[in-house]
C-alpha positions in Angstrom: 11.8 -204.1 -207.1 10.5 -202.3 -210.2 12.2 -199.1 -208.9 15.6 -200.9 -208.6 15.1 -202.5 -212.0 14.3 -199.1 -213.6 17.3 -197.5 -211.9 19.6 -200.4 -213.1 18.5 -199.8 -216.7 18.1 -196.0 -216.9 20.0 -194.6 -213.9 18.5 -191.2 -213.0 21.4 -188.7 -212.7 19.4 -186.5 -210.3 20.5 -183.4 -212.2 17.2 -181.5 -211.9 16.4 -181.0 -208.2 14.1 -178.8 -206.2 15.3 -175.8 -204.1 16.6 -177.0 -200.7 13.7 -177.4 -198.3 13.5 -177.9 -194.5 10.5 -179.7 -193.0 8.3 -177.7 -190.7 9.0 -178.2 -187.0 7.2 -177.1 -183.8 8.4 -174.0 -182.1 11.3 -174.6 -179.8 12.2 -177.9 -181.5 15.6 -178.2 -183.3 15.4 -177.5 -187.0 15.1 -180.6 -189.2 17.7 -181.4 -191.8 17.5 -179.9 -195.3 16.7 -182.0 -198.3 16.2 -181.7 -202.0 13.9 -183.7 -204.3 14.9 -185.0 -207.7 12.3 -183.7 -210.1 12.7 -186.7 -212.5 12.5 -189.6 -210.1 11.0 -188.1 -206.9 13.7 -189.3 -204.5 14.8 -187.2 -201.6 18.4 -186.5 -200.7 20.1 -184.8 -197.7 21.4 -181.3 -198.6 24.3 -179.6 -197.0 23.6 -175.8 -197.2 27.2 -174.8 -196.3 28.8 -177.1 -198.8 26.0 -176.7 -201.3 26.0 -180.4 -202.1 23.6 -183.3 -202.2 24.2 -186.1 -199.7 22.8 -189.6 -199.3 19.3 -190.6 -200.2 16.7 -190.3 -197.5 14.3 -193.1 -197.0 10.8 -192.2 -198.2 8.4 -191.0 -195.6 6.1 -193.7 -194.2 2.7 -193.8 -195.9 -0.1 -192.0 -194.0 -3.2 -194.2 -193.5 -6.6 -192.9 -192.8 -8.2 -194.1 -189.6 -11.8 -195.2 -189.6 -12.8 -191.9 -188.1 -11.1 -190.0 -191.0 -12.8 -192.3 -193.5 -16.2 -191.8 -191.9 -15.7 -188.0 -191.7 -14.7 -187.9 -195.4 -17.8 -190.0 -196.3 -20.0 -187.6 -194.4 -18.5 -184.6 -196.0 -19.0 -186.1 -199.5 -22.6 -186.9 -198.7 -23.1 -183.3 -197.5 -21.6 -182.0 -200.8 -23.9 -184.2 -202.9 -26.9 -183.2 -200.8 -26.1 -179.5 -201.1 -25.6 -179.9 -204.9 -29.0 -181.6 -205.3 -30.6 -178.9 -203.1 -29.1 -176.1 -205.1 -30.4 -177.7 -208.4 -34.0 -177.6 -207.2 -34.6 -173.9 -208.1 -33.1 -174.5 -211.6 -35.4 -177.4 -212.1 -38.4 -175.3 -211.0 -37.4 -172.5 -213.4 -37.0 -174.9 -216.3 -40.4 -176.5 -215.7 -42.0 -173.1 -215.2 -40.6 -171.9 -218.6 -41.8 -175.0 -220.3 -45.3 -174.7 -218.9 -45.4 -171.1 -220.1 -44.4 -172.1 -223.6 -47.0 -174.8 -223.7 -49.8 -172.4 -222.5 -48.8 -169.9 -225.2 -48.9 -172.5 -227.9 -52.5 -173.5 -227.1 
């Protein structure tokens, strides 16, 4: 609704577009249709390479949702990163404490 209201007021002219693109397909599958993306509003449009013209607007791709397994895997990887960061900080902490203890011994 907000998108249609915005377009009703400002009307993007779609003058600035990306270079024509073709989605990747599996080997042996027929090639997918080419499209361009408006750099101002982000909408996709069919593109005819032979006529060098933009066509009708393409519906936005369906949103990709993470499954529970993907979420769990992401959580595990983030925990692993934090664990490794904490583990790598231990030598730095040890060196700082060692340097401070040497300073305090020299001051005595």
